[in-house]
N, C-alpha and C positions, 0 to 999 in steps of 0.2 A: 344595350346589353344588360339583361337582368341577372344579377348575381344572387344566388339562393343561399350560398354559404361560402365562407372563406376563412382560412387561417394561414399559418406560415408555410404549410405543406401542400395544401390543395385549394382549388376553387371549383365550386359547383355552380354552373351557369346554364341559362336557357339558350340553346343555339337557335337562331332564326333560320327559316328556310332560305335557300340560295346562298348560304354562307359555307365556305369550306371548313372542314375540321382541322386541317393541317396548317402549319406555320408558314404562311405566305401572305402577301398583301391582301387585306380584307378578311383573312381567316380568323378562326376563333381565338388563337393565342394573341393576335394583334388587337382584337376587339376587347379581350379581357385586360390586356395591358392598358388600353385606353380607359377602361372602366376603373381600373385601379389607380389611374393617374400616374403611371410609371412606364414610359415607353421602353425602358431597358429591363423591365422585370423578367425574371426567368419563369416562363410559362410554357409548359410542354404538353403536347397531345399524347394521350395514352390509349385512347380508343376513338373510333370514328363513327360518325353518322353520315349517311349519304348526303350529298350537297342539298338535295331537295327536302330532306327530312328535318323536322324541328324537335325540340325538347331537351331534356336534361343531358348534360355532359359533365364529367369531372376532368379537370386538368391539373397536372402536377406543377408545383412551384419550385422544385429543385430536382437534381438528378436522382437522389436517393428515393424520393417519393415516386418518381416516374418508374424507377426500377421495380419497386415493390408492387405498385399497382399493375404494372405489366406482368409481373409474376402471377398475380391473382387472376388476371385475364387468361394467361396461358394454362393455368391449372384449373380453370373453370370454377373458381371461387367467386369471382366477380359476377354479380347478378344484374341482368338487364331485362326489363319488362316494357312492353310497348302497348299502346292503344292504336287501333286502326279502324277505319270505316271502309267496308268493302261493298261492292255491288253484289246483290244477291244475298244468299244465306247458306252457310255450310249445312250439309245434310244432317250432321249430328250437332247437338248443342255444345259439346266439347270433345276434344280429341287431339291427335298428334299427326302431323304431316312429316313424312320421311321421304326424301328424294335424293337422287344423285344429281349434283349440279356441276356444270363445267363452265368455265369462264372464257368467253371469246374476247381476248384483249384488243383485237383490231377493231371490233364493233363496240367495245366497251359494254357488253351485255353478258348476262348469265342465263344459261339454258338448262332445262331438265333433260337428262338422258336416261334411257330405259335400261341400258346395260353398262357394266363397268368399262371404262376406257381410260386411257392415260390422261391425267389431270382432273378426273372426276372426283368430287368430294361429297361425302354424305352430309346432308343437311336435315336437321331435325328441329321442329318447333312444336310447342303445345299451344292450343288456342281454346278459348271459351267465348261463346256468344253472350254478350251482355244485354243487348237489346236489338230490335230490328223493326222494320216496317216493310211495306210492299216492295221497296226498291233497294234497300241497303241494310247492312248490319254493322253494329259497333262490336268489335271483338277485342278481347285481351289476348296478347301474344307473349309467351315466354320462350326465349331462345335457348335451345340446347347447344347449338353451334352458331358460329358467327361468320357465315359466308356473305360475300358481296351481293347485295340486292336480294338476300335470301327471302325475307318476308314478302317482298313484292312479287318475286318469281313464283314462290310456292302457291300463293293465292291466285295469281293470274293464270297459272297453268291448270288450275281447277275451275276456270271460268268465273272467278270472283275477283277481278282486278280491284285494286284499291281505288277509291274515289280520288280523282286528280292524277291518276297514273297516265304518263305520256310515253314512257319507253316500252312498256310491256303490254300496252293495250291502246287501241285507237278510241279515245274518249273525248267528249266535248265538255267535261266538267270545268266550270269556271272557278277553279280554286287550286291552291297548292295541294300536293299529295297528302292524303289523310293518314299519315303515319307519324306517331308522336312517341318520343322516348319518355315514358311515364314514370318509371321507377328505377333507381340505381341502388345496389347494395354491395358494400365492400368493407374490408377492415381498414381502418385509418392507417396509413403507411408508417406513422411514427408511434402512435399510442396503442395500436392494435385493437381499438374499440370498433365493434361492428356499427356501421352507420348506414342508414337508409334515407333516401330522399325521394319524395313523390311530388309530382306537379301535374295538374290537370291541363288538358288542351284548352286553347282559347274558345270562347263562345262565338264562333263564326262557322260558316258553312264548311263542311257538313256536320261539324260537331254539335251544332245547335238544332239539328233536325229532330223532330219528335219521333221517338221510338219507344216501344214497350217490350 
């Protein structure tokens, strides 16, 4: 468990792929407690990454910090930016994807719907192509909304599934999904100071592929 920053109120750490964000055996709070050397430490999840997704997460170390960070998330103050590698290339160098998404809880999948219906929620993200080659593109993604599997579904529905995707595309990529929590921005829950944390993805496939 790589801890990027810690103080009495928060811990910013790098979540590995295949680790749950929530507080259960093997989940992020437990791993952070182990890293802190205190199995009884108060460590609370305030936002989630999909199990297969890696990168930066902030966790609260007390109830007051958890409440304040949760407020910032609800009020769209908390900033989350991602890096992804997708198959293909968007038609435009940068732009915005807007869709209506509905969650199928039985199948644990999210789907795009064309007309409003009960349970459908608007999903908005901004993207910018950073580099590309003949097969794939590295893109920056800024979330405007935080729907389950949003980035994965919005790109896959446009014929550009993320490299390593297994739920929303039938691919044979021999890697974890190429979606990385790259940057977090929020006000410190106690001091009120604006804080930003940035972490680059590991130099492994497909992040290490040559693109221009």
